[in-house]
C-alpha positions, 0 to 999 in steps of 0.5 A: 510553516505555521503549525496549523498548516502542518495539520491541514489535509484530509484524514477521513481515511484514518480510523483511530477506533483502536485508541483506548487512552488518548495520550496523544491528541487524535489530530497529532496521531493522524498527522504522524500517520500521514507524515510517515506514509507520505515519506518520512522515516519513523525517526523523523516523524517523531522529530516532527511531533516533538515540534508540537510538544508531543514526545512519543517513541518510534514504537508508538508511531509504528503501532499507530500505523499498524493498528489502524489496519488500513486497507484499500477501499472496496467497490471500485469498478475499473475498466482496466487493471494493470497487474504485476508483481515485483521482488522486494527485499526484507533483510536477507529474504526476497518476497513477491509483491503483487499489485493491481492498479487502476491506470485511469485513477492511479488507485491501488485496488489490491496489494499483497506480499507473498514468499514465492510466486506461483500460478496458484498464488496469483489465482488467490490474489485475483479471487480476493480482487474479484471479491472486493471490486466489480470487475465485470467490464475490466480488462487486465493489462499484463506484460507477457508473464505466462503464469499471470496470463495462465491465472487470469485465463483460469479465473475467467478474466479478460486480459491483453499483453501490454508492456507500456502505456497504461501499465506504467501506472503499476510500474510507478507504484512499484518504483515508489514502494521500492524506494520506500522499502530501501530507505526505511531501514527502521521500518523494514528490518527485522520485521515479519512479512505480515508487518511489512504487508500491513505497512504496504496496505496502509501505504496504498490507502495513503496513496489512493487518498492523495491521488 
């Protein structure tokens, strides 16, 4: 593949305002971020950059991704929201990943990582979601989990129990995230939960930009 083809693709969603000294061309920094979020490990991303004559450490690529502080965009107006949580493993610890997905666009609307799962935390997640998006017409799709339904009811949000159909959108997202967290040992080993959450939010931005 020609080098120019490798550099193709929209990177408007990548903000490099954190860069103070441009040791690496911005186009190649954007490429490195895109490649890693698209599925390459940090080590393989470094190898790809070396093909362009750029030698950077794994830590440098890691820092590019996290210093971008990528967050899913605000101000969506979904008709339905698939809401769920799943467990992911960070070293020997289990964490609960909450995600809200618009099944009509497949966009991740909000994503957070918690050390436990409670109705109160679910309400916090929902409050953040309502602060970011217009949910006046939204109906949440949940799978029967009582604490999710309780939190939605207490938050004054509409919902219905749906185990298949449009809820498959959030299940697809979770499958891909679990695949990444299990295969990216150099990304998810010996990291703080806040670092893992930062990567997951960056992944959500890449996911939304490519769907």
